N, C-alpha and C positions, 0 to 999 in steps of 0.2 A: 503903565507901570510894569517894569520887568520883574518877574518872579524868579529869584535865584534859590537854589537849594541852600540849606543851612550853612554848608561849608563852602559854597561857591561865592567867591568875592568878585565875580565878574572880571573886569580887566585887571584887577589887583591880584588875582589868583596867580601865585608864583608858578604853580604846576603848568598852568595854561601858557604863561609867558615862556617857560623853559621849552615846552613843546613847540611853540611858535618859533623860537630862536633856533631850535634843532632843525626844524624844517627849512628855515632860511639858510642855515649853514650848509645843509645838504644840497639845496638848490644852487647855492653859490659854488660849491665844489664841483657839481655836475657841469655847470656852465663853464667853469675854468678848464675842466678836462676837455670839454668839447672844443673850446677855443684853441687849446694847445694842439689837439689832434688835427683840427682843420688847418691850423697855421703851418704845421710841419708837412702837410701833404698838399699844400696849395701849389699851383704852378709857379708862382713867384718864388716861393721858398725852394722848390726843386731847382729852379734856374739859378738862384743864388748859391745853393750848395754845389751845383756843377761848376759855377764860376770860381768858387773857393778852391775846389779840387784842381781846376786848371791852373790857378795861380800858385798853389802849393807845388805842383809838378814843375812849373816854370822856375820857381825859386830854387827848388832842389837841383835842377839842371844848372842853373847859374852858379850855385854854390859848388857844384862838382867841377865846373869849368874853372872857377877861380882857385880851387884847391889843387888843380892839376890832375884830377882823376879822369 
């Protein structure tokens, strides 16, 4: 038999549930931050960013040629 304090309701204790949920939210936010940071600095992302920049420059040149500049 588990002995609880007079005010401790075990798993039904809302204070305990709130603290558990706060910790889960904190962990999830940290994980999301790490994923975003790693994703932005990955070699694949850097290659894609470089490719986008190249295509934007190409498009700009094409637009300038078509407009006669």
